C-alpha positions as CSV (number, residue, x, y, z in Angstrom):
1,M,19.7,6.4,22.7
2,I,19.0,10.0,23.8
3,T,18.9,11.2,20.1
4,L,16.6,8.3,19.2
5,L,14.3,8.9,22.1
6,F,14.2,12.6,21.2
7,T,13.2,11.7,17.6
8,L,10.6,9.1,18.7
9,I,9.0,11.6,21.1
10,W,8.5,14.2,18.4
11,W,7.2,11.7,15.9
12,G,4.8,10.4,18.6
13,I,3.5,13.9,19.2
14,F,3.0,14.4,15.5
15,Y,1.3,11.0,15.0
16,H,-1.1,11.7,17.9
17,S,-2.1,15.1,16.5
18,F,-2.3,13.8,13.0
19,Y,-4.4,10.8,13.9
20,K,-6.7,12.9,15.9
21,D,-7.4,15.5,13.2
22,R,-5.5,15.8,9.9
23,S,-6.8,19.3,9.3
24,R,-5.1,21.0,12.3
25,Y,-2.5,23.6,11.3
26,R,-0.3,22.6,14.1
27,N,0.4,19.4,12.2
28,C,2.4,21.4,9.7
29,H,4.8,22.5,12.4
30,L,4.9,19.3,14.3
31,L,5.9,17.4,11.1
32,A,8.6,19.9,10.4
33,I,9.9,19.5,14.0
34,A,9.7,15.7,13.8
35,L,11.8,15.7,10.5
36,L,14.4,18.1,12.0
37,S,14.6,15.9,15.2
38,M,16.0,13.1,13.0
39,I,19.2,15.1,12.2
40,P,20.9,14.5,15.6
41,F,20.1,10.8,15.4
42,I,21.4,10.6,11.8
43,L,24.6,12.4,12.8
44,Y,25.0,10.0,15.8
45,V,24.6,6.8,13.8
46,S,27.0,8.3,11.1
47,G,29.8,7.9,13.7
48,Q,33.2,9.0,12.3
49,Y,31.4,10.3,9.2
50,A,29.2,12.7,11.1
51,I,31.1,15.8,9.9
52,Q,30.9,14.7,6.3
53,V,27.2,14.0,6.6
54,M,26.6,17.4,8.2
55,L,28.5,19.0,5.4
56,V,26.4,17.2,2.8
57,L,23.2,18.4,4.6
58,F,24.5,21.9,4.7
59,I,25.5,22.0,1.0
60,A,22.2,20.4,0.0
61,T,20.2,22.9,2.0
62,T,22.2,25.8,0.6
63,V,21.9,24.7,-3.0
64,T,18.2,24.1,-2.6
65,L,17.7,27.6,-1.2
66,L,19.7,29.1,-4.1
67,I,17.7,27.1,-6.7
68,V,14.2,27.8,-5.3
69,P,13.8,31.4,-6.5
70,F,14.9,30.6,-10.0
71,F,12.6,27.6,-10.1
72,L,9.7,29.7,-8.9
73,I,10.4,32.4,-11.5
74,H,10.7,29.8,-14.3
75,N,7.5,28.1,-13.1
76,G,5.7,31.5,-13.0
77,I,6.7,32.2,-16.6
78,V,5.5,28.7,-17.7
79,M,2.2,29.2,-15.7
80,I,1.5,32.5,-17.4
81,K,2.4,31.1,-20.8
82,N,0.0,28.1,-20.4
83,E,-2.8,29.6,-18.4
84,G,-2.7,33.3,-19.3
85,R,-2.0,36.4,-17.3
86,S,-3.9,36.9,-14.0
87,A,-3.1,37.7,-10.4
88,A,-3.5,34.1,-9.4
89,H,-1.3,32.8,-12.2
90,M,1.5,35.2,-11.3
91,L,1.9,34.1,-7.7
92,S,4.8,31.8,-8.3
93,L,6.7,34.4,-10.3
94,A,6.1,37.1,-7.6
95,L,7.2,34.8,-4.8
96,G,10.3,33.8,-6.7
97,I,11.3,37.5,-7.2
98,V,10.7,38.3,-3.6
99,V,12.8,35.3,-2.4
100,L,15.6,36.2,-4.8
101,I,15.7,39.8,-3.5
102,G,15.9,38.4,0.1
103,E,18.7,36.1,-0.8
104,L,20.6,38.9,-2.7
105,L,20.3,41.2,0.3
106,T,21.5,38.5,2.6
107,A,24.5,37.8,0.4
108,Y,25.3,41.5,0.2
109,N,25.0,42.1,3.9
110,V,26.8,39.0,5.2
111,V,29.3,38.1,2.5
112,F,29.9,40.7,-0.1
113,Y,30.1,43.7,2.2
114,S,32.5,42.0,4.7
115,Y,35.0,40.7,2.2
116,V,34.9,43.6,-0.3
117,Y,35.0,46.5,2.2
118,G,36.8,44.9,5.1
119,L,35.7,43.9,8.5
120,E,36.2,47.3,10.1
121,R,33.9,49.1,7.6
122,A,31.5,46.2,7.7
123,Q,31.1,46.5,11.5
124,R,30.3,50.2,11.1
125,Y,27.7,49.3,8.5
126,F,26.2,46.5,10.6
127,S,25.4,49.0,13.3
128,S,23.7,51.5,10.9
129,D,20.1,52.1,10.2
130,G,20.5,51.0,6.6
131,F,21.6,47.5,7.8
132,L,18.7,47.3,10.2
133,V,16.2,48.1,7.5
134,Q,17.7,45.5,5.1
135,S,17.9,42.9,7.9
136,L,14.2,43.4,8.6
137,I,13.4,42.8,4.9
138,V,15.5,39.7,5.0
139,V,13.8,38.4,8.1
140,T,10.4,39.0,6.5
141,V,11.3,37.1,3.4
142,V,12.9,34.2,5.3
143,Y,10.0,34.0,7.8
144,G,7.5,33.9,5.0
145,S,9.5,31.5,2.9
146,L,10.0,29.0,5.8
147,S,6.3,29.2,6.7
148,F,5.4,28.3,3.2
149,V,7.9,25.5,3.1
150,V,6.5,24.0,6.3
151,F,3.0,24.3,4.8
152,M,4.2,22.7,1.6
153,I,5.9,19.7,3.3
154,Y,2.7,18.9,5.2
155,S,0.6,19.2,2.0
156,V,2.9,16.8,0.2
157,F,2.8,14.4,3.2
158,L,-1.0,14.3,2.9
159,M,-0.6,13.4,-0.8
160,I,1.8,10.4,-0.3
161,I,0.7,8.7,2.9
162,P,-1.1,5.4,2.6
163,R,-4.8,5.5,3.0
164,S,-7.6,3.0,3.6
165,K,-9.6,1.6,0.7
166,D,-12.9,1.0,2.5
167,F,-15.3,3.9,2.0
168,D,-19.1,4.1,1.9
169,Y,-19.2,7.5,0.2
170,V,-16.7,9.4,-2.0
171,I,-17.4,13.1,-2.4
172,I,-16.0,14.7,-5.6
173,H,-15.3,18.3,-5.2
174,G,-16.6,20.3,-8.2
175,A,-14.9,22.8,-10.5
176,G,-15.9,25.1,-13.3
177,L,-17.2,23.7,-16.6
178,I,-16.0,24.4,-20.1
179,N,-18.6,26.1,-22.3
180,G,-21.0,25.7,-19.4
181,E,-21.5,22.0,-19.7
182,K,-18.3,20.0,-20.2
183,V,-15.9,18.9,-17.5
184,S,-12.5,20.6,-17.5
185,K,-9.2,18.8,-17.4
186,L,-8.9,19.7,-13.7
187,L,-12.3,18.3,-12.9
188,Q,-11.7,15.2,-15.1
189,E,-8.6,14.4,-13.0
190,R,-10.8,14.5,-9.9
191,L,-13.4,12.3,-11.4
192,D,-10.8,9.8,-12.7
193,K,-9.3,9.6,-9.2
194,A,-12.7,9.0,-7.6
195,I,-13.3,6.2,-10.2
196,V,-10.0,4.6,-9.1
197,V,-11.0,4.8,-5.5
198,Y,-14.5,3.4,-6.3
199,S,-13.1,0.5,-8.3
200,K,-10.6,-0.6,-5.6
201,D,-13.1,-0.3,-2.8
202,P,-14.2,-3.7,-1.4
203,S,-17.5,-2.4,-0.1
204,P,-20.5,-0.9,-1.9
205,T,-19.6,2.7,-2.5
206,K,-21.6,5.8,-3.5
207,L,-20.0,8.6,-5.5
208,I,-21.3,12.1,-4.7
209,P,-20.5,14.6,-7.5
210,S,-20.9,18.0,-5.8
211,G,-21.4,21.4,-7.4
212,G,-24.2,23.7,-8.3
213,R,-24.9,25.6,-11.5
214,G,-22.9,28.8,-12.0
215,S,-24.2,31.9,-13.7
216,D,-22.3,31.0,-16.9
217,E,-23.2,27.3,-16.9
218,S,-26.1,25.6,-18.7
219,I,-26.1,22.7,-16.3
220,S,-24.9,22.1,-12.8
221,E,-21.3,20.9,-12.2
222,A,-22.8,17.8,-10.5
223,E,-24.9,17.0,-13.6
224,A,-21.8,17.3,-15.9
225,M,-19.8,15.1,-13.5
226,K,-22.6,12.5,-13.4
227,R,-22.7,12.4,-17.2
228,Y,-18.9,11.8,-17.2
229,L,-19.2,9.0,-14.6
230,L,-22.0,7.3,-16.5
231,E,-19.8,7.4,-19.7
232,Q,-17.1,5.7,-17.7
233,G,-19.4,2.8,-16.8
234,I,-20.4,3.8,-13.2
235,P,-24.0,2.6,-12.5
236,E,-26.5,5.4,-12.0
237,S,-27.6,3.7,-8.8
238,D,-24.1,4.4,-7.3
239,I,-24.2,8.1,-8.1
240,L,-25.8,10.6,-5.6
241,M,-25.8,14.2,-7.0
242,E,-25.4,17.3,-4.8
243,D,-26.3,20.1,-7.2
244,Q,-27.2,23.0,-5.0
245,S,-23.9,24.3,-3.6
246,T,-22.1,27.4,-4.8
247,T,-19.0,27.4,-2.6
248,T,-16.5,24.8,-1.3
249,L,-18.1,25.1,2.2
250,E,-21.5,24.4,0.7
251,N,-20.2,21.5,-1.3
252,L,-19.2,19.8,1.9
253,E,-22.1,21.0,4.0
254,F,-24.8,19.8,1.5
255,S,-22.9,16.6,0.8
256,K,-22.8,15.8,4.6
257,A,-26.6,16.5,4.8
258,L,-27.1,14.0,1.9
259,I,-25.0,11.4,3.7
260,D,-26.6,11.9,7.0
261,S,-30.0,11.4,5.5
262,R,-29.1,7.9,4.6
263,E,-28.9,4.8,6.9
264,G,-25.9,2.6,7.4
265,R,-22.2,3.1,7.8
266,K,-20.8,6.5,6.7
267,Y,-17.0,6.1,6.1
268,T,-16.3,9.0,3.7
269,A,-13.6,10.2,1.4
270,L,-13.2,13.5,-0.3
271,V,-11.5,13.7,-3.7
272,T,-10.2,17.0,-4.8
273,S,-7.0,18.3,-6.5
274,N,-3.9,17.4,-4.5
275,Y,-3.0,21.0,-3.7
276,H,-6.5,21.6,-2.3
277,V,-6.7,18.5,0.1
278,Y,-5.5,20.3,3.2
279,R,-7.8,23.3,3.0
280,A,-10.7,21.1,2.0
281,L,-10.2,19.0,5.2
282,R,-10.3,22.3,7.2
283,Y,-13.7,23.0,5.7
284,C,-14.8,19.4,6.6
285,R,-13.9,20.0,10.2
286,R,-15.9,23.3,10.1
287,V,-19.1,21.5,9.0
288,G,-18.5,18.4,11.2
289,L,-17.8,16.0,8.3
290,K,-15.3,13.2,9.2
291,C,-13.6,12.1,6.1
292,K,-10.2,11.3,4.5
293,G,-8.8,13.6,1.9
294,I,-7.6,12.1,-1.4
295,G,-5.7,14.2,-4.0
296,S,-6.0,14.0,-7.7
297,H,-3.2,14.7,-10.1
298,V,-2.7,18.2,-11.5
299,A,-0.1,19.4,-14.1
300,F,3.2,20.0,-12.3
301,Y,3.6,23.6,-13.6
302,Y,0.2,24.4,-12.1
303,W,1.0,23.0,-8.6
304,P,3.3,25.7,-7.1
305,S,1.0,28.7,-7.9
306,A,-2.1,26.7,-6.7
307,L,-0.3,25.8,-3.4
308,I,0.7,29.4,-2.9
309,R,-3.0,30.3,-3.2
310,E,-3.9,27.7,-0.7
311,F,-1.3,29.1,1.7
312,I,-2.6,32.6,1.4
313,A,-6.2,31.4,1.8
314,V,-5.4,29.5,5.0
315,H,-3.5,32.5,6.4
316,S,-6.3,34.8,5.5
317,E,-8.4,33.2,8.3
318,K,-8.5,35.5,11.3
319,K,-6.9,33.1,13.7
320,H,-4.0,32.1,11.5
321,A,-3.5,35.7,10.2
322,F,-3.1,36.7,13.8
323,L,-0.7,33.9,14.7
324,F,1.3,34.5,11.5
325,A,1.6,38.2,12.3
326,L,2.6,37.4,15.9
327,G,5.4,35.1,14.8
328,W,6.6,37.7,12.3
329,A,6.6,40.4,15.0
330,F,8.6,38.2,17.4
331,W,11.3,37.6,14.9
332,M,11.4,41.3,13.9
333,W,11.8,42.2,17.6
334,F,14.4,39.5,18.1
335,T,16.4,40.8,15.1
336,V,16.3,44.4,16.3
337,M,17.5,43.4,19.8
338,L,20.2,41.2,18.3
339,I,21.6,44.0,16.1
340,K,21.4,46.6,18.9
341,A,23.2,44.2,21.3
342,N,26.1,43.9,18.9
């Protein structure tokens, strides 16, 4: 009963925070804690098989950690092959290499050095400056990797949770056009998802294609999106264009102004690529727009690098950059104290 109560308390805290505001960063950590709080309960109900279950969890976690860097490296190569070389497209490859280096250093310090050179020599090495430097590198890699995993789990959670189907407005987040006038595959996926939401909605719904005209575009993104929606049979009367924005923040700010200018109920959904939902919701909170985020499909090879970009973008904000650095500094200090104590 204690383990069940412990689990229910953490899930209750997460649910309260999530229900209040899905865009809060604390939800990422609260979801991770809620999931981890289930482990004692699972072990308890496993009874006499608790040790075997714990062993399975440990092996599964270890194997996953070993596979992750190779997956990221492979994904990065595929990304570069399909999308071309650019800093953004190399993020998955770079992260995979960094994580692999961290894992190799950990294996060398903890396993290889102890068993190959013996415990006595290993103990002398573990008290050296060289070990301290390598340990700090490992802590940095592990801290960054776990922070990303926590962010990724919440992003996936936002993608798979059930959502309501009763909206008055559906904002479609814009993206660049092909040859200045044709919707890209990424943008088409968003439009198709919005059409699905529109078709399943029991109430009259207005679609808001949002996006202005870029310097290399002959028409606005909103106009190109409207043309696509009309081709798919959406009545023009159900399409409200927002064609003045130039940034994500303006997309939402101008769309909100358009919605606020109209009478009636204003239940709103925002459709964007699945990896972008969380950050888009943060922008919604900034402009005071209450809405539900709905993610459209993207090619699987594209998703890891895109999510890494989202992670970097969120942690580039002053508040979260400070908190991230503060957490990193704490674990660095803790590691130094631990090594010196031994």
